[in-house]
N, CA, C and O atoms as a DFTB+ gen file, in Angstrom:
808 C
 N C O
     1  1      30.137      78.471      74.735
     2  2      31.414      78.708      74.068
     3  2      32.258      79.609      74.945
     4  3      31.806      80.688      75.328
     5  1      33.483      79.193      75.275
     6  2      34.327      80.008      76.169
     7  2      34.722      81.303      75.519
     8  3      34.826      81.420      74.298
     9  1      34.946      82.300      76.404
    10  2      35.331      83.636      75.921
    11  2      36.817      83.624      75.584
    12  3      37.633      83.166      76.383
    13  1      37.179      84.141      74.371
    14  2      38.568      84.261      73.945
    15  2      38.964      85.719      73.949
    16  3      38.320      86.523      73.275
    17  1      40.018      86.100      74.696
    18  2      40.460      87.500      74.705
    19  2      41.067      87.870      73.363
    20  3      41.250      87.023      72.488
    21  1      41.380      89.164      73.219
    22  2      41.987      89.629      71.972
    23  2      43.333      88.950      71.806
    24  3      44.101      88.817      72.760
    25  1      43.611      88.518      70.572
    26  2      44.850      87.812      70.306
    27  2      44.654      86.338      70.262
    28  3      45.554      85.606      69.851
    29  1      43.491      85.872      70.675
    30  2      43.176      84.468      70.563
    31  2      43.849      83.587      71.592
    32  3      43.844      82.366      71.433
    33  1      44.451      84.171      72.683
    34  2      45.119      83.348      73.708
    35  2      44.316      83.382      74.982
    36  3      43.877      84.446      75.418
    37  1      44.125      82.253      75.570
    38  2      43.368      82.165      76.808
    39  2      44.246      82.570      77.980
    40  3      45.460      82.381      77.908
    41  1      43.690      83.121      79.062
    42  2      44.497      83.510      80.248
    43  2      45.153      82.293      80.881
    44  3      44.623      81.182      80.858
    45  1      46.345      82.552      81.454
    46  2      47.094      81.470      82.101
    47  2      46.339      81.040      83.344
    48  3      46.108      81.861      84.231
    49  1      45.950      79.787      83.435
    50  2      45.161      79.345      84.606
    51  2      45.948      79.332      85.901
    52  3      45.353      79.195      86.970
    53  1      47.325      79.477      85.845
    54  2      48.147      79.405      87.060
    55  2      48.583      80.781      87.567
    56  3      49.312      80.893      88.552
    57  1      48.113      81.843      86.861
    58  2      48.527      83.196      87.253
    59  2      48.195      83.495      88.698
    60  3      49.013      84.079      89.408
    61  1      47.040      83.116      89.140
    62  2      46.602      83.476      90.495
    63  2      47.325      82.694      91.578
    64  3      47.217      83.022      92.760
    65  1      48.071      81.647      91.178
    66  2      48.809      80.861      92.187
    67  2      50.262      81.317      92.352
    68  3      50.904      80.964      93.342
    69  1      50.794      82.100      91.397
    70  2      52.229      82.398      91.406
    71  2      52.643      83.271      92.585
    72  3      53.573      82.918      93.310
    73  1      51.990      84.373      92.785
    74  2      52.351      85.282      93.875
    75  2      52.166      84.594      95.207
    76  3      53.015      84.713      96.090
    77  1      51.091      83.892      95.363
    78  2      50.830      83.200      96.621
    79  2      51.874      82.126      96.872
    80  3      52.266      81.888      98.014
    81  1      52.331      81.471      95.793
    82  2      53.327      80.413      95.941
    83  2      54.661      80.950      96.410
    84  3      55.323      80.334      97.245
    85  1      55.062      82.100      95.878
    86  2      56.341      82.711      96.272
    87  2      56.297      83.143      97.725
    88  3      57.234      82.885      98.480
    89  1      55.209      83.804      98.127
    90  2      55.093      84.242      99.507
    91  2      55.063      83.069     100.466
    92  3      55.649      83.118     101.547
    93  1      54.361      81.998     100.051
    94  2      54.296      80.810     100.908
    95  2      55.653      80.166     101.041
    96  3      55.995      79.634     102.097
    97  1      56.443      80.212      99.954
    98  2      57.776      79.607      99.980
    99  2      58.687      80.376     100.924
   100  3      59.469      79.778     101.663
   101  1      58.587      81.749     100.899
   102  2      59.406      82.561     101.798
   103  2      59.078      82.292     103.254
   104  3      59.968      82.222     104.102
   105  1      57.794      82.143     103.534
   106  2      57.393      81.904     104.918
   107  2      57.852      80.543     105.393
   108  3      58.188      80.356     106.562
   109  1      57.863      79.582     104.458
   110  2      58.307      78.244     104.851
   111  2      59.790      78.212     105.166
   112  3      60.231      77.384     105.963
   113  1      60.590      79.121     104.542
   114  2      62.031      79.163     104.792
   115  2      62.390      80.109     105.931
   116  3      63.554      80.214     106.315
   117  1      61.403      80.784     106.459
   118  2      61.666      81.706     107.563
   119  2      62.370      82.967     107.133
   120  3      63.068      83.569     107.949
   121  1      62.227      83.405     105.891
   122  2      62.910      84.572     105.368
   123  2      61.941      85.731     105.212
   124  3      61.812      86.293     104.125
   125  1      61.281      86.078     106.256
   126  2      60.344      87.193     106.209
   127  2      61.116      88.480     106.034
   128  3      62.153      88.634     106.678
   129  1      60.684      89.412     105.212
   130  2      61.404      90.673     105.012
   131  2      61.469      91.474     106.294
   132  3      60.542      91.455     107.104
   133  1      62.588      92.189     106.471
   134  2      62.772      93.002     107.674
   135  2      61.829      94.180     107.640
   136  3      61.594      94.741     106.570
   137  1      61.276      94.577     108.780
   138  2      60.381      95.745     108.829
   139  2      61.090      96.981     108.306
   140  3      62.309      97.108     108.424
   141  1      60.329      97.876     107.737
   142  2      60.898      99.101     107.184
   143  2      61.569      99.919     108.287
   144  3      61.009     100.116     109.366
   145  1      62.791     100.393     107.989
   146  2      63.514     101.227     108.943
   147  2      64.348     100.447     109.936
   148  3      65.054     101.057     110.740
   149  1      64.298      99.130     109.918
   150  2      65.075      98.331     110.860
   151  2      66.438      98.028     110.245
   152  3      66.507      97.276     109.273
   153  1      67.532      98.591     110.781
   154  2      68.874      98.411     110.222
   155  2      69.539      97.182     110.809
   156  3      69.340      96.845     111.977
   157  1      70.336      96.514     109.976
   158  2      71.076      95.356     110.457
   159  2      72.260      95.803     111.300
   160  3      72.849      96.850     111.032
   161  1      72.615      95.024     112.312
   162  2      73.764      95.340     113.151
   163  2      75.054      95.095     112.362
   164  3      75.168      94.061     111.705
   165  1      76.055      96.032     112.406
   166  2      77.313      95.822     111.671
   167  2      78.071      94.627     112.229
   168  3      78.080      94.384     113.436
   169  1      78.696      93.900     111.343
   170  2      79.430      92.717     111.761
   171  2      80.758      93.099     112.408
   172  3      81.233      94.223     112.245
   173  1      81.354      92.162     113.141
   174  2      82.650      92.391     113.799
   175  2      83.728      92.706     112.769
   176  3      84.572      93.574     112.988
   177  1      83.696      91.991     111.638
   178  2      84.717      92.203     110.598
   179  2      84.637      93.609     110.022
   180  3      85.661      94.228     109.734
   181  1      83.426      94.106     109.856
   182  2      83.259      95.452     109.325
   183  2      83.806      96.489     110.293
   184  3      84.482      97.430     109.878
   185  1      83.519      96.324     111.580
   186  2      84.022      97.256     112.596
   187  2      85.547      97.234     112.630
   188  3      86.189      98.282     112.706
   189  1      86.118      96.041     112.574
   190  2      87.582      95.910     112.590
   191  2      88.196      96.585     111.361
   192  3      89.237      97.234     111.461
   193  1      87.558      96.432     110.219
   194  2      88.065      97.041     108.988
   195  2      88.007      98.562     109.070
   196  3      88.935      99.249     108.642
   197  1      86.917      99.084     109.619
   198  2      86.791     100.538     109.766
   199  2      87.841     101.092     110.725
   200  3      88.386     102.173     110.500
   201  1      88.119     100.354     111.786
   202  2      89.178     100.772     112.717
   203  2      90.533     100.765     112.040
   204  3      91.359     101.647     112.272
   205  1      90.757      99.756     111.195
   206  2      92.019      99.679     110.447
   207  2      92.184     100.897     109.534
   208  3      93.260     101.494     109.476
   209  1      91.116     101.261     108.824
   210  2      91.171     102.430     107.947
   211  2      91.425     103.701     108.746
   212  3      92.132     104.597     108.285
   213  1      90.848     103.782     109.945
   214  2      91.045     104.952     110.793
   215  2      92.499     105.081     111.215
   216  3      93.066     106.173     111.190
   217  1      93.106     103.949     111.608
   218  2      94.517     103.970     112.002
   219  2      95.421     104.306     110.822
   220  3      96.428     104.996     110.980
   221  1      95.057     103.814     109.636
   222  2      95.832     104.155     108.444
   223  2      95.754     105.647     108.171
   224  3      96.740     106.260     107.763
   225  1      94.589     106.230     108.393
   226  2      94.430     107.670     108.209
   227  2      95.320     108.441     109.182
   228  3      95.969     109.414     108.796
   229  1      95.351     108.011     110.437
   230  2      96.217     108.660     111.420
   231  2      97.676     108.524     111.035
   232  3      98.460     109.458     111.206
   233  1      98.043     107.356     110.513
   234  2      99.420     107.106     110.078
   235  2      99.809     108.069     108.960
   236  3     100.915     108.609     108.955
   237  1      98.898     108.279     108.018
   238  2      99.178     109.205     106.927
   239  2      99.294     110.625     107.445
   240  3     100.089     111.414     106.934
   241  1      98.498     110.956     108.465
   242  2      98.576     112.294     109.042
   243  2      99.938     112.531     109.673
   244  3     100.527     113.600     109.510
   245  1     100.439     111.526     110.400
   246  2     101.757     111.653     111.016
   247  2     102.833     111.791     109.939
   248  3     103.767     112.579     110.081
   249  1     102.691     111.023     108.871
   250  2     103.672     111.077     107.794
   251  2     103.651     112.443     107.125
   252  3     104.698     112.973     106.754
   253  1     102.455     113.015     106.970
   254  2     102.346     114.319     106.333
   255  2     102.981     115.395     107.208
   256  3     103.598     116.327     106.691
   257  1     102.840     115.277     108.505
   258  2     103.352     116.286     109.428
   259  2     104.875     116.314     109.447
   260  3     105.467     117.392     109.408
   261  1     105.516     115.159     109.506
   262  2     106.971     115.092     109.617
   263  2     107.647     114.668     108.324
   264  3     108.854     114.844     108.158
   265  1     106.868     114.109     107.411
   266  2     107.434     113.708     106.132
   267  2     108.041     112.329     106.115
   268  3     108.714     111.961     105.152
   269  1     107.814     111.544     107.176
   270  2     108.415     110.217     107.259
   271  2     107.462     109.284     108.014
   272  3     106.853     109.712     108.994
   273  1     107.313     108.020     107.590
   274  2     106.439     107.088     108.322
   275  2     106.936     106.867     109.748
   276  3     108.134     106.956     110.015
   277  1     106.018     106.580     110.653
   278  2     106.377     106.417     112.065
   279  2     107.367     105.283     112.276
   280  3     108.293     105.415     113.075
   281  1     107.185     104.165     111.569
   282  2     108.101     103.028     111.741
   283  2     109.510     103.386     111.291
   284  3     110.480     103.018     111.953
   285  1     109.637     104.095     110.181
   286  2     110.955     104.517     109.693
   287  2     111.568     105.562     110.618
   288  3     112.783     105.600     110.811
   289  1     110.719     106.401     111.183
   290  2     111.191     107.453     112.090
   291  2     111.940     106.863     113.278
   292  3     112.970     107.399     113.687
   293  1     111.439     105.779     113.828
   294  2     112.090     105.127     114.969
   295  2     113.470     104.595     114.575
   296  3     114.434     104.733     115.328
   297  1     113.554     103.990     113.398
   298  2     114.832     103.435     112.940
   299  2     115.859     104.542     112.697
   300  3     117.031     104.394     113.042
   301  1     115.417     105.644     112.105
   302  2     116.315     106.779     111.849
   303  2     116.837     107.344     113.164
   304  3     118.018     107.669     113.285
   305  1     115.955     107.456     114.140
   306  2     116.349     107.984     115.454
   307  2     117.374     107.059     116.117
   308  3     118.366     107.526     116.676
   309  1     117.130     105.749     116.055
   310  2     118.051     104.786     116.661
   311  2     119.439     104.892     116.034
   312  3     120.448     104.832     116.736
   313  1     119.486     105.048     114.720
   314  2     120.763     105.151     114.034
   315  2     121.505     106.439     114.411
   316  3     122.725     106.441     114.573
   317  1     120.753     107.521     114.544
   318  2     121.377     108.778     114.971
   319  2     122.006     108.651     116.357
   320  3     123.093     109.172     116.603
   321  1     121.318     107.958     117.252
   322  2     121.854     107.793     118.605
   323  2     123.103     106.925     118.618
   324  3     123.975     107.106     119.468
   325  1     123.199     105.981     117.681
   326  2     124.420     105.178     117.562
   327  2     125.583     106.039     117.069
   328  3     126.719     105.879     117.515
   329  1     125.287     106.951     116.145
   330  2     126.332     107.875     115.684
   331  2     126.779     108.773     116.839
   332  3     127.963     109.075     116.986
   333  1     125.811     109.190     117.651
   334  2     126.162     110.024     118.803
   335  2     127.107     109.271     119.739
   336  3     128.073     109.849     120.238
   337  1     126.838     107.994     119.980
   338  2     127.727     107.198     120.833
   339  2     129.145     107.182     120.279
   340  3     130.110     107.321     121.030
   341  1     129.271     107.013     118.964
   342  2     130.597     106.991     118.335
   343  2     131.289     108.345     118.482
   344  3     132.494     108.402     118.725
   345  1     130.540     109.423     118.336
   346  2     131.120     110.756     118.480
   347  2     131.577     110.992     119.920
   348  3     132.609     111.619     120.160
   349  1     130.796     110.484     120.872
   350  2     131.194     110.624     122.275
   351  2     132.525     109.903     122.541
   352  3     133.335     110.358     123.348
   353  1     132.736     108.784     121.858
   354  2     134.017     108.073     121.984
   355  2     135.144     108.932     121.423
   356  3     136.219     109.021     122.017
   357  1     134.894     109.565     120.276
   358  2     135.914     110.428     119.666
   359  2     136.234     111.631     120.550
   360  3     137.346     112.158     120.504
   361  1     135.288     112.057     121.335
   362  2     135.551     113.160     122.267
   363  2     136.571     112.743     123.318
   364  3     137.460     113.514     123.679
   365  1     136.429     111.499     123.807
   366  2     137.268     111.036     124.910
   367  2     138.607     110.453     124.442
   368  3     139.626     110.596     125.117
   369  1     138.588     109.794     123.276
   370  2     139.761     109.025     122.855
   371  2     140.174     109.364     121.426
   372  3     139.344     109.717     120.588
   373  1     141.462     109.249     121.173
   374  2     141.984     109.418     119.815
   375  2     141.875     108.076     119.096
   376  3     142.658     107.162     119.355
   377  1     140.906     107.961     118.195
   378  2     140.699     106.722     117.450
   379  2     141.156     106.859     115.994
   380  3     140.654     106.163     115.111
   381  1     142.094     107.743     115.757
   382  2     142.527     108.024     114.381
   383  2     143.181     106.824     113.709
   384  3     143.225     106.766     112.480
   385  1     143.690     105.865     114.478
   386  2     144.330     104.683     113.882
   387  2     143.536     103.397     114.154
   388  3     144.027     102.288     113.944
   389  1     142.335     103.573     114.611
   390  2     141.482     102.426     114.935
   391  2     140.572     102.127     113.733
   392  3     139.460     102.648     113.643
   393  1     141.056     101.289     112.821
   394  2     140.310     100.986     111.590
   395  2     138.948     100.343     111.863
   396  3     137.970     100.758     111.240
   397  1     138.824      99.344     112.767
   398  2     137.497      98.768     113.028
   399  2     136.479      99.801     113.524
   400  3     135.318      99.782     113.116
   401  1     136.923     100.702     114.407
   402  2     136.020     101.738     114.915
   403  2     135.553     102.658     113.788
   404  3     134.363     102.949     113.665
   405  1     136.508     103.114     112.965
   406  2     136.155     104.026     111.882
   407  2     135.324     103.331     110.801
   408  3     134.511     103.970     110.133
   409  1     135.529     102.030     110.632
   410  2     134.688     101.282     109.691
   411  2     133.243     101.225     110.184
   412  3     132.301     101.372     109.405
   413  1     133.088     101.012     111.474
   414  2     131.720     100.995     112.028
   415  2     131.072     102.368     111.889
   416  3     129.885     102.465     111.579
   417  1     131.833     103.414     112.114
   418  2     131.302     104.764     111.943
   419  2     130.894     105.000     110.485
   420  3     129.888     105.657     110.213
   421  1     131.680     104.461     109.555
   422  2     131.357     104.593     108.126
   423  2     130.046     103.888     107.788
   424  3     129.238     104.403     107.015
   425  1     129.840     102.697     108.376
   426  2     128.592     101.957     108.135
   427  2     127.401     102.750     108.646
   428  3     126.373     102.835     107.973
   429  1     127.534     103.334     109.837
   430  2     126.462     104.154     110.391
   431  2     126.208     105.382     109.521
   432  3     125.067     105.816     109.358
   433  1     127.264     105.926     108.975
   434  2     127.121     107.108     108.122
   435  2     126.388     106.767     106.819
   436  3     125.547     107.535     106.351
   437  1     126.717     105.611     106.243
   438  2     126.004     105.169     105.044
   439  2     124.511     105.019     105.328
   440  3     123.682     105.394     104.500
   441  1     124.168     104.474     106.489
   442  2     122.759     104.317     106.861
   443  2     122.098     105.682     107.019
   444  3     120.931     105.850     106.668
   445  1     122.833     106.650     107.542
   446  2     122.279     107.992     107.713
   447  2     121.973     108.626     106.367
   448  3     120.945     109.284     106.207
   449  1     122.857     108.432     105.402
   450  2     122.612     108.958     104.057
   451  2     121.373     108.300     103.443
   452  3     120.578     108.959     102.774
   453  1     121.220     107.000     103.678
   454  2     120.026     106.298     103.186
   455  2     118.773     106.801     103.909
   456  3     117.706     106.928     103.307
   457  1     118.916     107.082     105.200
   458  2     117.775     107.573     105.978
   459  2     117.264     108.907     105.451
   460  3     116.069     109.193     105.535
   461  1     118.158     109.721     104.911
   462  2     117.729     111.022     104.390
   463  2     116.771     110.865     103.221
   464  3     115.981     111.767     102.943
   465  1     116.831     109.724     102.532
   466  2     115.937     109.470     101.399
   467  2     114.568     108.969     101.838
   468  3     113.655     108.861     101.019
   469  1     114.422     108.666     103.108
   470  2     113.145     108.139     103.606
   471  2     112.141     109.248     103.904
   472  3     110.956     108.988     104.109
   473  1     112.628     110.486     103.926
   474  2     111.715     111.616     104.091
   475  2     111.013     111.856     102.765
   476  3     111.666     112.062     101.741
   477  1     109.684     111.830     102.779
   478  2     108.900     111.930     101.548
   479  2     108.421     113.345     101.255
   480  3     107.844     113.611     100.200
   481  1     108.663     114.241     102.192
   482  2     108.279     115.633     101.982
   483  2     109.355     116.541     102.549
   484  3     110.108     116.151     103.442
   485  1     109.420     117.753     102.024
   486  2     110.409     118.725     102.481
   487  2     109.868     119.433     103.719
   488  3     109.500     120.607     103.661
   489  1     109.822     118.718     104.827
   490  2     109.315     119.264     106.078
   491  2     110.460     119.911     106.858
   492  3     111.624     119.713     106.510
   493  1     110.152     120.683     107.910
   494  2     111.217     121.257     108.745
   495  2     112.159     120.190     109.304
   496  3     113.366     120.416     109.388
   497  1     111.617     119.030     109.686
   498  2     112.455     117.954     110.203
   499  2     113.396     117.427     109.129
   500  3     114.565     117.160     109.409
   501  1     112.908     117.277     107.918
   502  2     113.741     116.800     106.812
   503  2     114.866     117.785     106.511
   504  3     116.000     117.379     106.253
   505  1     114.556     119.064     106.543
   506  2     115.574     120.097     106.285
   507  2     116.636     120.082     107.382
   508  3     117.829     120.190     107.098
   509  1     116.200     119.948     108.630
   510  2     117.146     119.899     109.755
   511  2     118.030     118.650     109.677
   512  3     119.217     118.701     109.999
   513  1     117.444     117.541     109.249
   514  2     118.201     116.294     109.125
   515  2     119.292     116.441     108.067
   516  3     120.425     116.008     108.274
   517  1     118.952     117.045     106.948
   518  2     119.940     117.222     105.876
   519  2     121.008     118.246     106.246
   520  3     122.141     118.164     105.772
   521  1     120.651     119.201     107.087
   522  2     121.656     120.166     107.575
   523  2     122.691     119.468     108.443
   524  3     123.878     119.791     108.401
   525  1     122.220     118.500     109.235
   526  2     123.148     117.708     110.049
   527  2     124.105     116.912     109.158
   528  3     125.308     116.864     109.416
   529  1     123.571     116.298     108.122
   530  2     124.412     115.538     107.195
   531  2     125.449     116.442     106.547
   532  3     126.617     116.071     106.429
   533  1     125.026     117.617     106.130
   534  2     125.953     118.555     105.480
   535  2     127.061     118.997     106.430
   536  3     128.205     119.189     106.017
   537  1     126.710     119.157     107.715
   538  2     127.703     119.610     108.696
   539  2     128.852     118.619     108.809
   540  3     130.011     119.020     108.905
   541  1     128.534     117.316     108.800
   542  2     129.581     116.298     108.888
   543  2     130.233     116.073     107.530
   544  3     131.453     115.947     107.431
   545  1     129.424     116.026     106.500
   546  2     129.922     115.710     105.162
   547  2     130.935     116.735     104.657
   548  3     131.883     116.373     103.960
   549  1     130.747     118.001     104.995
   550  2     131.589     119.065     104.438
   551  2     132.672     119.554     105.398
   552  3     133.335     120.554     105.126
   553  1     132.857     118.846     106.530
   554  2     133.883     119.286     107.489
   555  2     135.250     118.704     107.123
   556  3     135.357     117.531     106.766
   557  1     136.299     119.540     107.214
   558  2     136.296     121.006     107.340
   559  2     136.011     121.666     105.994
   560  3     136.316     121.107     104.941
   561  1     135.433     122.841     106.040
   562  2     135.059     123.532     104.816
   563  2     136.288     123.883     103.992
   564  3     137.383     124.090     104.515
   565  1     136.063     123.942     102.686
   566  2     137.097     124.313     101.718
   567  2     138.194     123.263     101.580
   568  3     139.237     123.534     100.985
   569  1     137.971     122.071     102.121
   570  2     138.931     120.973     101.943
   571  2     138.526     120.137     100.730
   572  3     137.339     119.923     100.482
   573  1     139.512     119.674      99.987
   574  2     139.220     118.861      98.807
   575  2     138.597     117.523      99.204
   576  3     137.696     117.021      98.532
   577  1     139.094     116.951     100.314
   578  2     138.568     115.670     100.792
   579  2     138.116     115.838     102.249
   580  3     138.905     115.629     103.170
   581  1     136.866     116.209     102.453
   582  2     136.356     116.416     103.821
   583  2     136.064     115.094     104.513
   584  3     136.257     114.017     103.948
   585  1     135.597     115.202     105.743
   586  2     135.332     114.036     106.581
   587  2     134.319     113.094     105.928
   588  3     134.484     111.875     105.969
   589  1     133.283     113.657     105.332
   590  2     132.265     112.839     104.690
   591  2     132.809     111.996     103.547
   592  3     132.347     110.879     103.313
   593  1     133.779     112.528     102.848
   594  2     134.388     111.784     101.743
   595  2     135.046     110.504     102.260
   596  3     134.865     109.431     101.686
   597  1     135.798     110.624     103.327
   598  2     136.499     109.456     103.873
   599  2     135.506     108.444     104.466
   600  3     135.696     107.234     104.348
   601  1     134.450     108.956     105.100
   602  2     133.454     108.056     105.676
   603  2     132.771     107.210     104.591
   604  3     132.368     106.074     104.842
   605  1     132.648     107.767     103.404
   606  2     132.010     107.035     102.305
   607  2     132.997     106.129     101.583
   608  3     132.703     104.964     101.318
   609  1     134.161     106.668     101.269
   610  2     135.114     105.961     100.404
   611  2     135.881     104.845     101.106
   612  3     136.298     103.885     100.458
   613  1     136.072     104.953     102.407
   614  2     136.934     103.976     103.088
   615  2     136.171     103.064     104.045
   616  3     136.744     102.530     104.995
   617  1     134.886     102.892     103.792
   618  2     134.103     101.945     104.593
   619  2     134.557     100.526     104.299
   620  3     134.641     100.122     103.139
   621  1     134.852      99.763     105.358
   622  2     135.247      98.370     105.188
   623  2     136.712      98.152     104.848
   624  3     137.138      97.008     104.692
   625  1     137.493      99.219     104.729
   626  2     138.908      99.081     104.379
   627  2     139.743      98.705     105.607
   628  3     139.458      99.144     106.721
   629  1     140.784      97.880     105.387
   630  2     141.664      97.472     106.485
   631  2     142.767      98.488     106.744
   632  3     143.428      98.450     107.782
   633  1     142.958      99.380     105.811
   634  2     143.981     100.407     105.988
   635  2     143.350     101.779     105.818
   636  3     142.333     101.916     105.138
   637  1     143.945     102.790     106.430
   638  2     143.416     104.146     106.395
   639  2     144.469     105.087     105.819
   640  3     145.639     105.004     106.192
   641  1     144.077     105.963     104.933
   642  2     145.050     106.937     104.399
   643  2     145.470     107.930     105.479
   644  3     144.694     108.256     106.377
   645  1     146.679     108.391     105.378
   646  2     147.220     109.291     106.387
   647  2     146.379     110.563     106.561
   648  3     146.139     110.963     107.701
   649  1     145.916     111.222     105.475
   650  2     145.101     112.430     105.675
   651  2     143.817     112.161     106.483
   652  3     143.351     113.021     107.230
   653  1     143.258     110.955     106.320
   654  2     142.056     110.590     107.075
   655  2     142.383     110.477     108.567
   656  3     141.671     111.028     109.406
   657  1     143.451     109.767     108.887
   658  2     143.861     109.618     110.287
   659  2     144.195     110.975     110.901
   660  3     143.878     111.238     112.061
   661  1     144.828     111.817     110.123
   662  2     145.193     113.145     110.604
   663  2     143.958     113.987     110.905
   664  3     143.935     114.737     111.881
   665  1     142.926     113.859     110.059
   666  2     141.691     114.603     110.260
   667  2     140.962     114.140     111.515
   668  3     140.450     114.963     112.273
   669  1     140.912     112.827     111.740
   670  2     140.257     112.298     112.937
   671  2     140.985     112.763     114.190
   672  3     140.354     113.130     115.181
   673  1     142.291     112.746     114.145
   674  2     143.080     113.203     115.294
   675  2     142.851     114.697     115.549
   676  3     142.793     115.143     116.695
   677  1     142.724     115.445     114.474
   678  2     142.490     116.888     114.596
   679  2     141.145     117.163     115.268
   680  3     141.035     118.049     116.116
   681  1     140.141     116.407     114.888
   682  2     138.813     116.586     115.492
   683  2     138.861     116.282     116.986
   684  3     138.279     117.000     117.798
   685  1     139.566     115.203     117.334
   686  2     139.700     114.825     118.747
   687  2     140.457     115.895     119.527
   688  3     140.014     116.305     120.599
   689  1     141.581     116.349     119.008
   690  2     142.403     117.343     119.709
   691  2     141.646     118.661     119.887
   692  3     141.763     119.315     120.923
   693  1     140.883     119.039     118.885
   694  2     140.108     120.279     118.972
   695  2     139.118     120.213     120.132
   696  3     138.926     121.191     120.855
   697  1     138.492     119.048     120.300
   698  2     137.538     118.900     121.399
   699  2     138.243     118.932     122.752
   700  3     137.720     119.499     123.711
   701  1     139.395     118.345     122.832
   702  2     140.133     118.349     124.093
   703  2     140.500     119.769     124.520
   704  3     140.529     120.071     125.713
   705  1     140.778     120.631     123.560
   706  2     141.166     122.008     123.877
   707  2     139.955     122.876     124.224
   708  3     140.008     123.669     125.165
   709  1     138.875     122.731     123.475
   710  2     137.681     123.538     123.697
   711  2     136.426     122.659     123.612
   712  3     135.700     122.719     122.620
   713  1     136.168     121.853     124.630
   714  2     135.049     120.909     124.561
   715  2     133.682     121.573     124.400
   716  3     132.798     121.017     123.748
   717  1     133.504     122.745     124.984
   718  2     132.195     123.398     124.922
   719  2     131.813     123.911     123.545
   720  3     130.629     124.008     123.224
   721  1     132.810     124.242     122.725
   722  2     132.527     124.823     121.404
   723  2     133.137     124.016     120.271
   724  3     133.294     124.525     119.160
   725  1     133.478     122.769     120.539
   726  2     134.140     121.951     119.523
   727  2     133.159     121.485     118.443
   728  3     131.941     121.546     118.610
   729  1     133.732     121.019     117.338
   730  2     132.926     120.476     116.241
   731  2     132.149     119.247     116.699
   732  3     130.981     119.087     116.345
   733  1     132.782     118.384     117.478
   734  2     132.110     117.181     117.966
   735  2     130.921     117.523     118.862
   736  3     129.879     116.870     118.798
   737  1     131.085     118.551     119.698
   738  2     129.979     118.989     120.558
   739  2     128.826     119.524     119.721
   740  3     127.660     119.251     120.007
   741  1     129.158     120.279     118.696
   742  2     128.104     120.822     117.824
   743  2     127.347     119.691     117.134
   744  3     126.128     119.768     116.988
   745  1     128.050     118.647     116.710
   746  2     127.388     117.515     116.050
   747  2     126.449     116.779     117.009
   748  3     125.332     116.416     116.640
   749  1     126.912     116.566     118.241
   750  2     126.037     115.862     119.199
   751  2     124.824     116.706     119.580
   752  3     123.745     116.169     119.830
   753  1     125.000     118.023     119.624
   754  2     123.863     118.898     119.906
   755  2     122.837     118.834     118.779
   756  3     121.632     118.872     119.029
   757  1     123.311     118.738     117.552
   758  2     122.402     118.615     116.410
   759  2     121.636     117.286     116.477
   760  3     120.443     117.232     116.177
   761  1     122.329     116.229     116.870
   762  2     121.665     114.926     117.005
   763  2     120.614     114.973     118.104
   764  3     119.512     114.451     117.931
   765  1     120.943     115.595     119.233
   766  2     119.981     115.706     120.336
   767  2     118.726     116.458     119.895
   768  3     117.607     116.087     120.251
   769  1     118.932     117.517     119.118
   770  2     117.789     118.287     118.634
   771  2     116.895     117.468     117.720
   772  3     115.670     117.562     117.797
   773  1     117.503     116.665     116.853
   774  2     116.731     115.799     115.956
   775  2     116.012     114.699     116.738
   776  3     114.842     114.410     116.489
   777  1     116.725     114.093     117.681
   778  2     116.148     112.978     118.438
   779  2     114.925     113.407     119.228
   780  3     113.978     112.633     119.363
   781  1     114.927     114.615     119.749
   782  2     113.787     115.106     120.522
   783  2     112.540     115.276     119.647
   784  3     111.415     115.213     120.142
   785  1     112.747     115.488     118.369
   786  2     111.625     115.699     117.465
   787  2     111.157     114.410     116.783
   788  3     110.203     114.413     116.005
   789  1     111.845     113.316     117.091
   790  2     111.503     112.048     116.453
   791  2     110.952     111.085     117.497
   792  3     111.291     111.157     118.678
   793  1     110.095     110.186     117.032
   794  2     109.393     109.280     117.929
   795  2     110.314     108.215     118.494
   796  3     110.957     107.500     117.726
   797  1     110.400     108.084     119.839
   798  2     111.251     107.055     120.431
   799  2     110.626     105.671     120.292
   800  3     109.410     105.550     120.142
   801  1     111.441     104.641     120.342
   802  2     110.948     103.266     120.286
   803  2     110.318     102.903     121.626
   804  3     110.857     103.240     122.680
   805  1     109.167     102.209     121.585
   806  2     108.479     101.801     122.811
   807  2     109.296     100.751     123.563
   808  3     108.878     100.285     124.622
């Protein structure tokens, strides 16, 4: 009479084949487990991804230092240099009645105001940039309608109000009399100072 274990159920006759079957199946597929302590080589995609994260970290560091992304910094610098070119023209020539020229200057000025919003932190560079904007925007001081007002309000206009033309002529004449200490010279010096602190385009 066969032996019956407790519970009245006989042992599974295939128990002793299961473990051996699994191991035999692994060997047949060539999937032997890796020896202990043997690390897999990192894939190319993983290395590339880690390098990408590293560059992103450096990018954030640059942004934290100056308060502006590197790509935006180049665009802001380029726009400042275009404004400098326009100011250099005003030093040499009276453009008080040149509507196309003043319209282009107005467009550049609008971009400069937008550029001031691209600084994400109140860094020394951001403060210096806004000081430059204030210098042009509020010139001459104590005037009801300063230079910045006309640059904003009359962008794209085919006609220029007389006070605006008079102000442009005044700025030009002032430089002709005292080029070393003129308002236009001070503005270009401020631009040069900003440009030196900003990343040039490759």
